[in-house]
PDB file with one MODEL, atoms N, CA, C and O in Angstrom:
MODEL        1
ATOM      1  N   MET A   1      35.645  45.393 -12.637  1.00  0.00           N
ATOM      2  CA  MET A   1      35.686  44.145 -13.241  1.00  0.00           C
ATOM      3  C   MET A   1      34.111  44.260 -12.870  1.00  0.00           C
ATOM      4  O   MET A   1      33.450  44.644 -11.906  1.00  0.00           O
ATOM      5  N   ALA A   2      33.802  43.565 -14.522  1.00  0.00           N
ATOM      6  CA  ALA A   2      32.253  43.704 -14.274  1.00  0.00           C
ATOM      7  C   ALA A   2      31.574  42.065 -14.071  1.00  0.00           C
ATOM      8  O   ALA A   2      32.119  41.041 -14.482  1.00  0.00           O
ATOM      9  N   ARG A   3      30.522  42.119 -13.481  1.00  0.00           N
ATOM     10  CA  ARG A   3      30.318  40.987 -13.367  1.00  0.00           C
ATOM     11  C   ARG A   3      29.588  40.035 -14.714  1.00  0.00           C
ATOM     12  O   ARG A   3      29.099  40.223 -15.828  1.00  0.00           O
ATOM     13  N   LYS A   4      29.781  39.335 -14.116  1.00  0.00           N
ATOM     14  CA  LYS A   4      29.128  37.957 -15.406  1.00  0.00           C
ATOM     15  C   LYS A   4      27.872  37.126 -14.896  1.00  0.00           C
ATOM     16  O   LYS A   4      28.056  36.514 -13.844  1.00  0.00           O
ATOM     17  N   TYR A   5      26.854  37.037 -15.382  1.00  0.00           N
ATOM     18  CA  TYR A   5      25.696  36.404 -15.188  1.00  0.00           C
ATOM     19  C   TYR A   5      25.416  35.335 -15.860  1.00  0.00           C
ATOM     20  O   TYR A   5      25.663  35.463 -17.059  1.00  0.00           O
ATOM     21  N   ILE A   6      24.860  34.002 -15.458  1.00  0.00           N
ATOM     22  CA  ILE A   6      24.764  33.050 -16.596  1.00  0.00           C
ATOM     23  C   ILE A   6      23.075  33.115 -16.545  1.00  0.00           C
ATOM     24  O   ILE A   6      22.479  33.195 -15.471  1.00  0.00           O
ATOM     25  N   ALA A   7      22.429  33.073 -17.768  1.00  0.00           N
ATOM     26  CA  ALA A   7      21.574  33.235 -18.258  1.00  0.00           C
ATOM     27  C   ALA A   7      20.807  31.849 -17.803  1.00  0.00           C
ATOM     28  O   ALA A   7      21.582  30.943 -18.109  1.00  0.00           O
ATOM     29  N   VAL A   8      19.774  31.359 -17.282  1.00  0.00           N
ATOM     30  CA  VAL A   8      18.799  30.386 -16.674  1.00  0.00           C
ATOM     31  C   VAL A   8      18.038  30.477 -17.709  1.00  0.00           C
ATOM     32  O   VAL A   8      17.281  31.409 -17.982  1.00  0.00           O
ATOM     33  N   PRO A   9      18.330  28.968 -18.634  1.00  0.00           N
ATOM     34  CA  PRO A   9      17.156  28.852 -19.519  1.00  0.00           C
ATOM     35  C   PRO A   9      15.868  28.598 -19.191  1.00  0.00           C
ATOM     36  O   PRO A   9      15.518  27.702 -18.423  1.00  0.00           O
ATOM     37  N   ALA A  10      14.853  29.670 -19.978  1.00  0.00           N
ATOM     38  CA  ALA A  10      13.223  29.273 -19.760  1.00  0.00           C
ATOM     39  C   ALA A  10      12.948  28.419 -19.651  1.00  0.00           C
ATOM     40  O   ALA A  10      12.260  28.241 -18.645  1.00  0.00           O
ATOM     41  N   VAL A  11      13.235  27.126 -20.580  1.00  0.00           N
ATOM     42  CA  VAL A  11      12.616  25.868 -20.525  1.00  0.00           C
ATOM     43  C   VAL A  11      13.595  24.899 -20.344  1.00  0.00           C
ATOM     44  O   VAL A  11      14.575  24.601 -21.026  1.00  0.00           O
ATOM     45  N   PRO A  12      13.001  24.312 -18.949  1.00  0.00           N
ATOM     46  CA  PRO A  12      13.617  23.117 -18.067  1.00  0.00           C
ATOM     47  C   PRO A  12      14.216  22.357 -18.942  1.00  0.00           C
ATOM     48  O   PRO A  12      13.880  22.138 -20.106  1.00  0.00           O
ATOM     49  N   HIS A  13      15.394  21.832 -18.173  1.00  0.00           N
ATOM     50  CA  HIS A  13      16.681  21.026 -18.978  1.00  0.00           C
ATOM     51  C   HIS A  13      15.784  19.568 -19.105  1.00  0.00           C
ATOM     52  O   HIS A  13      14.865  19.345 -18.316  1.00  0.00           O
ATOM     53  N   PRO A  14      16.098  18.756 -20.015  1.00  0.00           N
ATOM     54  CA  PRO A  14      15.295  17.568 -20.316  1.00  0.00           C
ATOM     55  C   PRO A  14      15.527  16.477 -19.206  1.00  0.00           C
ATOM     56  O   PRO A  14      14.604  15.731 -18.879  1.00  0.00           O
ATOM     57  N   ASN A  15      17.120  16.372 -18.471  1.00  0.00           N
ATOM     58  CA  ASN A  15      17.248  16.020 -17.608  1.00  0.00           C
ATOM     59  C   ASN A  15      16.839  16.105 -15.957  1.00  0.00           C
ATOM     60  O   ASN A  15      17.064  15.412 -14.965  1.00  0.00           O
ATOM     61  N   ILE A  16      16.244  17.128 -16.195  1.00  0.00           N
ATOM     62  CA  ILE A  16      15.997  17.990 -14.761  1.00  0.00           C
ATOM     63  C   ILE A  16      14.530  17.540 -14.278  1.00  0.00           C
ATOM     64  O   ILE A  16      13.724  17.802 -15.171  1.00  0.00           O
ATOM     65  N   SER A  17      14.012  17.038 -13.326  1.00  0.00           N
ATOM     66  CA  SER A  17      12.373  16.392 -13.248  1.00  0.00           C
ATOM     67  C   SER A  17      11.481  17.767 -12.578  1.00  0.00           C
ATOM     68  O   SER A  17      12.272  18.567 -12.080  1.00  0.00           O
ATOM     69  N   HIS A  18      10.582  18.039 -12.505  1.00  0.00           N
ATOM     70  CA  HIS A  18       9.695  18.534 -11.870  1.00  0.00           C
ATOM     71  C   HIS A  18       9.670  17.976  -9.972  1.00  0.00           C
ATOM     72  O   HIS A  18       8.945  16.998  -9.784  1.00  0.00           O
ATOM     73  N   LEU A  19      10.037  18.264  -9.317  1.00  0.00           N
ATOM     74  CA  LEU A  19      10.504  18.433  -7.837  1.00  0.00           C
ATOM     75  C   LEU A  19       9.269  19.136  -6.613  1.00  0.00           C
ATOM     76  O   LEU A  19       9.098  20.272  -6.173  1.00  0.00           O
ATOM     77  N   LEU A  20       8.587  17.823  -6.383  1.00  0.00           N
ATOM     78  CA  LEU A  20       7.529  17.691  -5.215  1.00  0.00           C
ATOM     79  C   LEU A  20       7.820  17.748  -3.914  1.00  0.00           C
ATOM     80  O   LEU A  20       8.499  16.937  -3.285  1.00  0.00           O
ATOM     81  N   THR A  21       7.210  18.881  -3.448  1.00  0.00           N
ATOM     82  CA  THR A  21       7.290  19.065  -2.057  1.00  0.00           C
ATOM     83  C   THR A  21       6.602  17.921  -1.186  1.00  0.00           C
ATOM     84  O   THR A  21       5.764  17.328  -1.866  1.00  0.00           O
ATOM     85  N   PRO A  22       6.706  17.422   0.143  1.00  0.00           N
ATOM     86  CA  PRO A  22       6.483  16.349   0.727  1.00  0.00           C
ATOM     87  C   PRO A  22       5.087  16.398   0.840  1.00  0.00           C
ATOM     88  O   PRO A  22       4.378  15.391   0.822  1.00  0.00           O
ATOM     89  N   ALA A  23       4.650  17.613   0.962  1.00  0.00           N
ATOM     90  CA  ALA A  23       2.933  18.259   0.878  1.00  0.00           C
ATOM     91  C   ALA A  23       2.449  17.360  -0.275  1.00  0.00           C
ATOM     92  O   ALA A  23       1.703  16.388  -0.154  1.00  0.00           O
ATOM     93  N   GLU A  24       3.092  17.927  -1.628  1.00  0.00           N
ATOM     94  CA  GLU A  24       2.103  17.858  -2.665  1.00  0.00           C
ATOM     95  C   GLU A  24       2.581  16.159  -3.140  1.00  0.00           C
ATOM     96  O   GLU A  24       1.706  15.508  -3.711  1.00  0.00           O
ATOM     97  N   ALA A  25       3.682  15.614  -2.945  1.00  0.00           N
ATOM     98  CA  ALA A  25       4.026  14.179  -3.065  1.00  0.00           C
ATOM     99  C   ALA A  25       2.572  13.407  -2.108  1.00  0.00           C
ATOM    100  O   ALA A  25       1.720  12.782  -2.739  1.00  0.00           O
ATOM    101  N   ALA A  26       2.476  13.558  -0.660  1.00  0.00           N
ATOM    102  CA  ALA A  26       1.390  12.988  -0.139  1.00  0.00           C
ATOM    103  C   ALA A  26       0.282  13.091  -0.484  1.00  0.00           C
ATOM    104  O   ALA A  26      -0.513  12.185  -0.237  1.00  0.00           O
ATOM    105  N   ALA A  27      -0.170  14.435  -1.284  1.00  0.00           N
ATOM    106  CA  ALA A  27      -1.554  14.625  -1.792  1.00  0.00           C
ATOM    107  C   ALA A  27      -1.658  13.922  -3.115  1.00  0.00           C
ATOM    108  O   ALA A  27      -2.773  13.802  -3.623  1.00  0.00           O
ATOM    109  N   ALA A  28      -0.520  13.415  -3.756  1.00  0.00           N
ATOM    110  CA  ALA A  28      -0.830  13.133  -4.977  1.00  0.00           C
ATOM    111  C   ALA A  28      -0.865  11.595  -4.606  1.00  0.00           C
ATOM    112  O   ALA A  28      -1.500  10.768  -5.260  1.00  0.00           O
ATOM    113  N   LEU A  29      -0.209  11.341  -3.627  1.00  0.00           N
ATOM    114  CA  LEU A  29      -0.458   9.272  -3.031  1.00  0.00           C
ATOM    115  C   LEU A  29      -1.864   9.197  -2.169  1.00  0.00           C
ATOM    116  O   LEU A  29      -2.313   8.125  -1.762  1.00  0.00           O
ATOM    117  N   HIS A  30      -2.665  10.797  -1.886  1.00  0.00           N
ATOM    118  CA  HIS A  30      -3.596  10.489  -0.873  1.00  0.00           C
ATOM    119  C   HIS A  30      -2.896   9.752   0.359  1.00  0.00           C
ATOM    120  O   HIS A  30      -3.667   8.982   0.932  1.00  0.00           O
ATOM    121  N   LEU A  31      -1.778   9.806   0.823  1.00  0.00           N
ATOM    122  CA  LEU A  31      -1.326  10.131   2.380  1.00  0.00           C
ATOM    123  C   LEU A  31      -1.112  11.383   3.052  1.00  0.00           C
ATOM    124  O   LEU A  31      -1.280  12.583   2.836  1.00  0.00           O
ATOM    125  N   SER A  32      -0.784  10.814   3.726  1.00  0.00           N
ATOM    126  CA  SER A  32       0.002  12.127   4.719  1.00  0.00           C
ATOM    127  C   SER A  32       1.407  12.330   4.702  1.00  0.00           C
ATOM    128  O   SER A  32       2.255  11.471   4.465  1.00  0.00           O
ATOM    129  N   GLU A  33       1.619  13.683   5.007  1.00  0.00           N
ATOM    130  CA  GLU A  33       3.004  13.784   5.109  1.00  0.00           C
ATOM    131  C   GLU A  33       3.788  12.937   6.035  1.00  0.00           C
ATOM    132  O   GLU A  33       4.914  12.574   5.695  1.00  0.00           O
ATOM    133  N   ASP A  34       3.339  12.628   7.059  1.00  0.00           N
ATOM    134  CA  ASP A  34       4.026  12.081   8.302  1.00  0.00           C
ATOM    135  C   ASP A  34       4.133  10.150   7.850  1.00  0.00           C
ATOM    136  O   ASP A  34       4.782   9.312   8.476  1.00  0.00           O
ATOM    137  N   THR A  35       3.337   9.930   6.693  1.00  0.00           N
ATOM    138  CA  THR A  35       3.685   8.432   6.627  1.00  0.00           C
ATOM    139  C   THR A  35       4.415   8.679   5.831  1.00  0.00           C
ATOM    140  O   THR A  35       5.318   7.864   6.018  1.00  0.00           O
ATOM    141  N   LEU A  36       4.828   9.622   4.540  1.00  0.00           N
ATOM    142  CA  LEU A  36       6.074   9.773   4.437  1.00  0.00           C
ATOM    143  C   LEU A  36       7.152   9.481   4.632  1.00  0.00           C
ATOM    144  O   LEU A  36       7.892   8.599   4.197  1.00  0.00           O
ATOM    145  N   ALA A  37       7.273  10.482   5.519  1.00  0.00           N
ATOM    146  CA  ALA A  37       8.490  10.419   7.185  1.00  0.00           C
ATOM    147  C   ALA A  37       8.706   9.371   7.591  1.00  0.00           C
ATOM    148  O   ALA A  37       9.846   9.023   7.897  1.00  0.00           O
ATOM    149  N   VAL A  38       7.557   8.520   7.710  1.00  0.00           N
ATOM    150  CA  VAL A  38       8.044   7.161   8.344  1.00  0.00           C
ATOM    151  C   VAL A  38       8.667   6.170   7.281  1.00  0.00           C
ATOM    152  O   VAL A  38       9.461   5.295   7.625  1.00  0.00           O
ATOM    153  N   TRP A  39       8.286   6.343   6.043  1.00  0.00           N
ATOM    154  CA  TRP A  39       8.677   5.490   5.057  1.00  0.00           C
ATOM    155  C   TRP A  39      10.165   5.976   4.820  1.00  0.00           C
ATOM    156  O   TRP A  39      11.066   5.160   5.012  1.00  0.00           O
ATOM    157  N   ARG A  40      10.489   7.352   4.384  1.00  0.00           N
ATOM    158  CA  ARG A  40      12.030   7.545   4.691  1.00  0.00           C
ATOM    159  C   ARG A  40      12.843   7.174   5.870  1.00  0.00           C
ATOM    160  O   ARG A  40      13.951   6.744   5.549  1.00  0.00           O
ATOM    161  N   SER A  41      12.661   7.205   6.882  1.00  0.00           N
ATOM    162  CA  SER A  41      13.336   7.141   7.892  1.00  0.00           C
ATOM    163  C   SER A  41      13.461   5.230   8.197  1.00  0.00           C
ATOM    164  O   SER A  41      14.488   4.638   8.529  1.00  0.00           O
ATOM    165  N   THR A  42      12.101   4.617   7.959  1.00  0.00           N
ATOM    166  CA  THR A  42      12.450   3.043   7.883  1.00  0.00           C
ATOM    167  C   THR A  42      12.739   2.421   7.016  1.00  0.00           C
ATOM    168  O   THR A  42      13.051   1.255   7.258  1.00  0.00           O
ATOM    169  N   GLN A  43      12.770   2.868   5.708  1.00  0.00           N
ATOM    170  CA  GLN A  43      13.077   2.579   4.283  1.00  0.00           C
ATOM    171  C   GLN A  43      12.416   1.322   3.652  1.00  0.00           C
ATOM    172  O   GLN A  43      12.799   0.549   2.773  1.00  0.00           O
ATOM    173  N   ARG A  44      11.062   1.402   4.561  1.00  0.00           N
ATOM    174  CA  ARG A  44      10.093   0.018   4.369  1.00  0.00           C
ATOM    175  C   ARG A  44       9.469   0.197   2.916  1.00  0.00           C
ATOM    176  O   ARG A  44       8.996  -0.741   2.276  1.00  0.00           O
ATOM    177  N   VAL A  45       9.514   1.244   2.563  1.00  0.00           N
ATOM    178  CA  VAL A  45       8.890   1.322   1.042  1.00  0.00           C
ATOM    179  C   VAL A  45       9.435   2.278  -0.088  1.00  0.00           C
ATOM    180  O   VAL A  45       9.168   3.478  -0.157  1.00  0.00           O
ATOM    181  N   SER A  46      10.202   1.606  -0.926  1.00  0.00           N
ATOM    182  CA  SER A  46      11.490   2.218  -1.242  1.00  0.00           C
ATOM    183  C   SER A  46      10.980   2.896  -2.564  1.00  0.00           C
ATOM    184  O   SER A  46      10.894   2.351  -3.665  1.00  0.00           O
ATOM    185  N   LEU A  47      10.506   4.803  -2.087  1.00  0.00           N
ATOM    186  CA  LEU A  47       9.877   5.825  -2.703  1.00  0.00           C
ATOM    187  C   LEU A  47      10.929   6.691  -2.801  1.00  0.00           C
ATOM    188  O   LEU A  47      11.173   7.454  -1.867  1.00  0.00           O
ATOM    189  N   LYS A  48      11.536   6.685  -3.720  1.00  0.00           N
ATOM    190  CA  LYS A  48      12.510   7.695  -3.754  1.00  0.00           C
ATOM    191  C   LYS A  48      12.959   9.258  -3.589  1.00  0.00           C
ATOM    192  O   LYS A  48      12.156   9.902  -4.264  1.00  0.00           O
ATOM    193  N   PHE A  49      13.688   9.940  -3.116  1.00  0.00           N
ATOM    194  CA  PHE A  49      13.694  10.816  -2.423  1.00  0.00           C
ATOM    195  C   PHE A  49      14.755  11.960  -2.861  1.00  0.00           C
ATOM    196  O   PHE A  49      15.774  11.424  -3.296  1.00  0.00           O
ATOM    197  N   VAL A  50      14.805  12.989  -2.874  1.00  0.00           N
ATOM    198  CA  VAL A  50      15.647  13.922  -3.334  1.00  0.00           C
ATOM    199  C   VAL A  50      16.343  14.626  -1.952  1.00  0.00           C
ATOM    200  O   VAL A  50      15.380  15.143  -1.387  1.00  0.00           O
ATOM    201  N   ARG A  51      17.233  14.820  -1.357  1.00  0.00           N
ATOM    202  CA  ARG A  51      18.023  16.002  -0.133  1.00  0.00           C
ATOM    203  C   ARG A  51      18.383  16.555  -0.339  1.00  0.00           C
ATOM    204  O   ARG A  51      19.505  16.162  -0.662  1.00  0.00           O
ATOM    205  N   ILE A  52      18.221  18.343  -0.556  1.00  0.00           N
ATOM    206  CA  ILE A  52      18.881  19.191  -0.578  1.00  0.00           C
ATOM    207  C   ILE A  52      18.996  19.869   0.404  1.00  0.00           C
ATOM    208  O   ILE A  52      18.066  20.604   0.736  1.00  0.00           O
ATOM    209  N   GLY A  53      20.230  19.805   1.175  1.00  0.00           N
ATOM    210  CA  GLY A  53      20.341  20.417   2.432  1.00  0.00           C
ATOM    211  C   GLY A  53      19.619  19.705   3.287  1.00  0.00           C
ATOM    212  O   GLY A  53      19.760  18.483   3.249  1.00  0.00           O
ATOM    213  N   ARG A  54      18.501  20.408   4.440  1.00  0.00           N
ATOM    214  CA  ARG A  54      17.725  19.564   4.890  1.00  0.00           C
ATOM    215  C   ARG A  54      16.201  19.337   4.278  1.00  0.00           C
ATOM    216  O   ARG A  54      15.220  18.844   4.834  1.00  0.00           O
ATOM    217  N   LYS A  55      16.359  19.906   2.845  1.00  0.00           N
ATOM    218  CA  LYS A  55      15.158  19.744   2.214  1.00  0.00           C
ATOM    219  C   LYS A  55      14.719  18.569   1.317  1.00  0.00           C
ATOM    220  O   LYS A  55      15.403  18.206   0.360  1.00  0.00           O
ATOM    221  N   ILE A  56      13.768  18.097   1.599  1.00  0.00           N
ATOM    222  CA  ILE A  56      13.060  16.520   1.405  1.00  0.00           C
ATOM    223  C   ILE A  56      12.462  17.345  -0.053  1.00  0.00           C
ATOM    224  O   ILE A  56      12.228  18.553  -0.100  1.00  0.00           O
ATOM    225  N   LEU A  57      12.306  16.487  -1.064  1.00  0.00           N
ATOM    226  CA  LEU A  57      11.954  16.357  -2.373  1.00  0.00           C
ATOM    227  C   LEU A  57      11.754  15.463  -3.215  1.00  0.00           C
ATOM    228  O   LEU A  57      12.762  14.818  -3.503  1.00  0.00           O
ATOM    229  N   TYR A  58      10.481  15.076  -3.909  1.00  0.00           N
ATOM    230  CA  TYR A  58      10.419  14.211  -4.782  1.00  0.00           C
ATOM    231  C   TYR A  58      10.187  14.450  -5.943  1.00  0.00           C
ATOM    232  O   TYR A  58       9.484  15.381  -6.337  1.00  0.00           O
ATOM    233  N   ARG A  59      10.793  13.577  -6.682  1.00  0.00           N
ATOM    234  CA  ARG A  59      11.235  13.438  -8.284  1.00  0.00           C
ATOM    235  C   ARG A  59       9.577  13.207  -8.518  1.00  0.00           C
ATOM    236  O   ARG A  59       8.936  12.307  -7.976  1.00  0.00           O
ATOM    237  N   ALA A  60       9.036  14.190  -9.417  1.00  0.00           N
ATOM    238  CA  ALA A  60       7.541  13.766 -10.082  1.00  0.00           C
ATOM    239  C   ALA A  60       7.608  12.448 -10.983  1.00  0.00           C
ATOM    240  O   ALA A  60       6.584  11.764 -10.977  1.00  0.00           O
ATOM    241  N   GLU A  61       8.500  12.081 -11.625  1.00  0.00           N
ATOM    242  CA  GLU A  61       8.583  10.725 -12.275  1.00  0.00           C
ATOM    243  C   GLU A  61       8.753   9.561 -11.606  1.00  0.00           C
ATOM    244  O   GLU A  61       8.621   8.400 -11.993  1.00  0.00           O
ATOM    245  N   ASP A  62       9.079  10.037 -10.496  1.00  0.00           N
ATOM    246  CA  ASP A  62       9.546   8.745  -9.407  1.00  0.00           C
ATOM    247  C   ASP A  62       8.171   8.681  -8.482  1.00  0.00           C
ATOM    248  O   ASP A  62       8.152   7.630  -7.841  1.00  0.00           O
ATOM    249  N   VAL A  63       7.385   9.253  -8.317  1.00  0.00           N
ATOM    250  CA  VAL A  63       5.984   9.114  -7.740  1.00  0.00           C
ATOM    251  C   VAL A  63       4.845   8.907  -8.602  1.00  0.00           C
ATOM    252  O   VAL A  63       3.685   8.851  -8.194  1.00  0.00           O
ATOM    253  N   GLN A  64       5.312   8.762 -10.150  1.00  0.00           N
ATOM    254  CA  GLN A  64       4.346   8.414 -10.822  1.00  0.00           C
ATOM    255  C   GLN A  64       4.699   6.730 -11.006  1.00  0.00           C
ATOM    256  O   GLN A  64       3.903   5.795 -11.093  1.00  0.00           O
ATOM    257  N   ALA A  65       6.186   6.716 -11.029  1.00  0.00           N
ATOM    258  CA  ALA A  65       6.907   5.279 -11.111  1.00  0.00           C
ATOM    259  C   ALA A  65       6.445   4.527 -10.370  1.00  0.00           C
ATOM    260  O   ALA A  65       6.183   3.391 -10.766  1.00  0.00           O
ATOM    261  N   PHE A  66       6.203   4.894  -9.110  1.00  0.00           N
ATOM    262  CA  PHE A  66       5.990   4.333  -7.774  1.00  0.00           C
ATOM    263  C   PHE A  66       4.029   4.125  -7.782  1.00  0.00           C
ATOM    264  O   PHE A  66       3.390   3.231  -7.228  1.00  0.00           O
ATOM    265  N   ILE A  67       3.778   4.673  -8.171  1.00  0.00           N
ATOM    266  CA  ILE A  67       1.683   4.316  -8.571  1.00  0.00           C
ATOM    267  C   ILE A  67       2.054   3.353  -9.343  1.00  0.00           C
ATOM    268  O   ILE A  67       1.809   2.284  -8.784  1.00  0.00           O
ATOM    269  N   VAL A  68       2.629   3.180 -10.575  1.00  0.00           N
ATOM    270  CA  VAL A  68       2.984   2.147 -11.993  1.00  0.00           C
ATOM    271  C   VAL A  68       3.062   0.961 -10.963  1.00  0.00           C
ATOM    272  O   VAL A  68       2.032   0.295 -10.857  1.00  0.00           O
ATOM    273  N   GLU A  69       3.941   0.671 -10.332  1.00  0.00           N
ATOM    274  CA  GLU A  69       4.274  -0.163  -9.592  1.00  0.00           C
ATOM    275  C   GLU A  69       3.243  -0.923  -8.792  1.00  0.00           C
ATOM    276  O   GLU A  69       3.617  -2.063  -8.516  1.00  0.00           O
ATOM    277  N   ARG A  70       2.515  -0.724  -8.522  1.00  0.00           N
ATOM    278  CA  ARG A  70       1.756  -0.777  -7.859  1.00  0.00           C
ATOM    279  C   ARG A  70       0.075  -0.844  -8.261  1.00  0.00           C
ATOM    280  O   ARG A  70      -0.860  -0.907  -7.464  1.00  0.00           O
ATOM    281  N   THR A  71       0.025  -0.815  -9.463  1.00  0.00           N
ATOM    282  CA  THR A  71      -1.196  -1.048 -10.251  1.00  0.00           C
ATOM    283  C   THR A  71      -1.337  -2.116 -10.526  1.00  0.00           C
ATOM    284  O   THR A  71      -0.583  -2.685 -11.315  1.00  0.00           O
ATOM    285  N   GLY A  72      -2.510  -2.782  -9.856  1.00  0.00           N
ATOM    286  CA  GLY A  72      -2.973  -4.481 -10.572  1.00  0.00           C
ATOM    287  C   GLY A  72      -4.311  -4.443 -10.433  1.00  0.00           C
ATOM    288  O   GLY A  72      -4.796  -3.552  -9.736  1.00  0.00           O
ATOM    289  N   ASN A  73      -4.983  -5.211 -10.945  1.00  0.00           N
ATOM    290  CA  ASN A  73      -6.120  -6.000 -11.067  1.00  0.00           C
ATOM    291  C   ASN A  73      -6.676  -6.709 -10.166  1.00  0.00           C
ATOM    292  O   ASN A  73      -7.891  -6.905 -10.187  1.00  0.00           O
ATOM    293  N   GLN A  74      -5.769  -7.281  -9.092  1.00  0.00           N
ATOM    294  CA  GLN A  74      -6.321  -8.723  -8.010  1.00  0.00           C
ATOM    295  C   GLN A  74      -5.692  -8.377  -6.964  1.00  0.00           C
ATOM    296  O   GLN A  74      -4.606  -7.827  -6.781  1.00  0.00           O
ATOM    297  N   THR A  75      -6.770  -8.891  -6.065  1.00  0.00           N
ATOM    298  CA  THR A  75      -5.493  -9.015  -4.556  1.00  0.00           C
ATOM    299  C   THR A  75      -4.664  -9.639  -4.336  1.00  0.00           C
ATOM    300  O   THR A  75      -4.933 -10.767  -4.749  1.00  0.00           O
ATOM    301  N   THR A  76      -3.676  -9.608  -3.874  1.00  0.00           N
ATOM    302  CA  THR A  76      -2.923 -10.946  -3.300  1.00  0.00           C
ATOM    303  C   THR A  76      -3.523 -11.823  -2.559  1.00  0.00           C
ATOM    304  O   THR A  76      -4.694 -11.533  -2.314  1.00  0.00           O
ATOM    305  N   HIS A  77      -3.011 -13.122  -1.962  1.00  0.00           N
ATOM    306  CA  HIS A  77      -3.215 -13.784  -1.498  1.00  0.00           C
ATOM    307  C   HIS A  77      -2.896 -13.370  -0.100  1.00  0.00           C
ATOM    308  O   HIS A  77      -3.905 -13.544   0.583  1.00  0.00           O
ATOM    309  N   CYS A  78      -1.792 -12.838   0.688  1.00  0.00           N
ATOM    310  CA  CYS A  78      -1.951 -11.877   2.024  1.00  0.00           C
ATOM    311  C   CYS A  78      -3.514 -10.961   2.022  1.00  0.00           C
ATOM    312  O   CYS A  78      -4.226 -11.057   3.021  1.00  0.00           O
ATOM    313  N   ASP A  79      -3.921 -10.174   0.954  1.00  0.00           N
ATOM    314  CA  ASP A  79      -5.338  -9.507   1.273  1.00  0.00           C
ATOM    315  C   ASP A  79      -6.065 -10.550   1.822  1.00  0.00           C
ATOM    316  O   ASP A  79      -6.100 -10.790   3.029  1.00  0.00           O
ATOM    317  N   GLN A  80      -6.741 -11.277   0.824  1.00  0.00           N
ATOM    318  CA  GLN A  80      -7.420 -12.316   1.057  1.00  0.00           C
ATOM    319  C   GLN A  80      -7.620 -12.948   2.472  1.00  0.00           C
ATOM    320  O   GLN A  80      -8.522 -12.863   3.306  1.00  0.00           O
ATOM    321  N   SER A  81      -6.579 -13.529   2.426  1.00  0.00           N
ATOM    322  CA  SER A  81      -6.316 -14.078   3.845  1.00  0.00           C
ATOM    323  C   SER A  81      -6.514 -13.400   5.165  1.00  0.00           C
ATOM    324  O   SER A  81      -6.849 -13.952   6.212  1.00  0.00           O
ATOM    325  N   TRP A  82      -6.182 -11.711   4.914  1.00  0.00           N
ATOM    326  CA  TRP A  82      -6.492 -11.252   6.188  1.00  0.00           C
ATOM    327  C   TRP A  82      -7.984 -10.971   6.158  1.00  0.00           C
ATOM    328  O   TRP A  82      -8.580 -10.994   7.235  1.00  0.00           O
ATOM    329  N   ARG A  83      -8.768 -10.662   4.849  1.00  0.00           N
ATOM    330  CA  ARG A  83      -9.923 -10.704   4.609  1.00  0.00           C
ATOM    331  C   ARG A  83     -10.970 -12.184   5.472  1.00  0.00           C
ATOM    332  O   ARG A  83     -12.169 -12.191   5.750  1.00  0.00           O
ATOM    333  N   ARG A  84     -10.094 -13.092   5.655  1.00  0.00           N
ATOM    334  CA  ARG A  84     -11.032 -14.238   5.509  1.00  0.00           C
ATOM    335  C   ARG A  84     -10.970 -14.138   7.411  1.00  0.00           C
ATOM    336  O   ARG A  84     -11.898 -14.428   8.167  1.00  0.00           O
ATOM    337  N   ARG A  85      -9.902 -13.755   7.715  1.00  0.00           N
ATOM    338  CA  ARG A  85      -9.907 -13.832   8.951  1.00  0.00           C
ATOM    339  C   ARG A  85     -10.711 -12.623   9.678  1.00  0.00           C
ATOM    340  O   ARG A  85     -11.304 -12.809  10.740  1.00  0.00           O
ATOM    341  N   ALA A  86     -10.687 -11.675   9.178  1.00  0.00           N
ATOM    342  CA  ALA A  86     -11.437 -10.494   9.781  1.00  0.00           C
ATOM    343  C   ALA A  86     -13.094 -11.053  10.094  1.00  0.00           C
ATOM    344  O   ALA A  86     -13.667 -11.148  11.180  1.00  0.00           O
ATOM    345  N   VAL A  87     -13.707 -11.443   8.404  1.00  0.00           N
ATOM    346  CA  VAL A  87     -14.665 -11.903   8.613  1.00  0.00           C
ATOM    347  C   VAL A  87     -15.053 -13.189   9.488  1.00  0.00           C
ATOM    348  O   VAL A  87     -16.219 -13.363   9.840  1.00  0.00           O
ATOM    349  N   SER A  88     -14.035 -14.073   9.820  1.00  0.00           N
ATOM    350  CA  SER A  88     -14.427 -15.015  10.662  1.00  0.00           C
ATOM    351  C   SER A  88     -14.461 -14.930  11.811  1.00  0.00           C
ATOM    352  O   SER A  88     -14.679 -15.879  12.564  1.00  0.00           O
ATOM    353  N   ARG A  89     -14.233 -13.681  12.180  1.00  0.00           N
ATOM    354  CA  ARG A  89     -14.266 -13.217  13.987  1.00  0.00           C
ATOM    355  C   ARG A  89     -15.717 -12.867  14.480  1.00  0.00           C
ATOM    356  O   ARG A  89     -15.909 -12.540  15.651  1.00  0.00           O
TER     357      ARG A  89
ENDMDL
END
């Protein structure tokens, strides 16, 4: 009996995003891999990730959305109050 092989398309499927390793995602966000690991384990920050077996990956579009969600043009009151406390000491 002859084996049948499935051809893998040369062009990626439109529903499949480019996957980043933790090192690549950390570099894109200017963070350490350890920070991403803490975020994953504590669920403190809502950066989505993909787990395939023991491997952790990040979808490039999720990393981009994470950056866009946190893009602003002014600081918050929390940041301003922290600065006032630091200056007054």
